[in-house]
N, C-alpha and C positions, 0 to 999 in steps of 0.2 A: 240352119236346115228349116226352120219355119214349122208353124203349126200343122199346115195342111201336111206337108212332108212327112213329119212325125207321125202323124195320124194314118197315111198311107204306108208307110213303113211297119207300122204295128199291125195293120190290118193284113198286110202281105204275109207276116209271119203266123198270125192266126190262121189263114187261109192254106198255108202250105205245110204246117207242121200239126200234129196231133197234139193238142194241149190238154193237159190234166191241171188237177187242183194241187199236185205236187210240184208244179213248175213255178218258176219265179223269173219275172222280167226285172233287168237291170238295165237302167238308162244312164250312160256316163257321156258327160258331155261338158261343155263350158258354160259358166254362168258368170253372171256379173253379182258382185258382193260388196260388202263394207270394206273399207280400207283397214279394218281390224284383222281381216284374214290375210295372209302371206300368200303371194300368187304361188299357184301348184297345190294349195291346201286342199284334202278332201274333205268335203262337207256333205252332211247327211241332211238331206232336205226332207223337210215335214209338210211344207205347205209351198203352193205355187199361186201366185196372183196373176191373172190374166184377163185382159179385158174387164177389169173392174170386178171379176169373180175371182173367190178364195177357194181352191182346191187343196184339201187337207188329205193326207196320206196316213194309212193305218199302218203301224208296224206289227209285223208279223213273228 
């Protein structure tokens, strides 16, 4: 999908729906992982590294 498409899709959701503090965004997709994980495994991701920048996610 790519970063710019993901950003545009997220912005479309924000623009078209009333977003409140109780709403939760769930991103489900395909990712690359170490061979330690079986194909099709569900992973909880706490960090994404993109273009040399680390983005940490806080758990709620």
